[in-house]
C-alpha angles and dihedrals in degrees: 000000000000120000094246089066093056123096104215114159114093092219090055090051090049090053090054092051092045091052084075093212109133147147126196152158134192092286105042142015119205121199116190146171134178115279126214091214123092090241137045123263121210136197126184124208129191125177120238086237087070092077142274123332093266092057094044093049092047091055091046090053092049093050091044090053092048091050091048089058091050098044094107092053097045117096119231100282138135101240132192116193115198112199113213126209092252090065089072092077095055126097119235092260092049091049089051092051093048093050092045091052090052092049090052089049089050091053092049092050092052093048089050095237 
């Protein structure tokens, strides 16, 4: 995923969380808010309780790759994805399906359906 698609500044991430718009399941929580940019920006967060740095970075890379594949379908939002401990047990394909379901849910919430 290119750098322009990453949400890096901590104050920007705090804004997304404070917007209180979210969708989630037992594997992931997605916080989002409208973005002024013509493309989405994404941040990924994993608790230290998840495991050591190797494990956390692996899961960040997996989620980043999944989001890279979905970039064209994602509306222009600032998005924070929080990876929960339960996500560890999923295969790559299952992770992809869970994230896709949450992104569809996000779109439905914004359209008011």
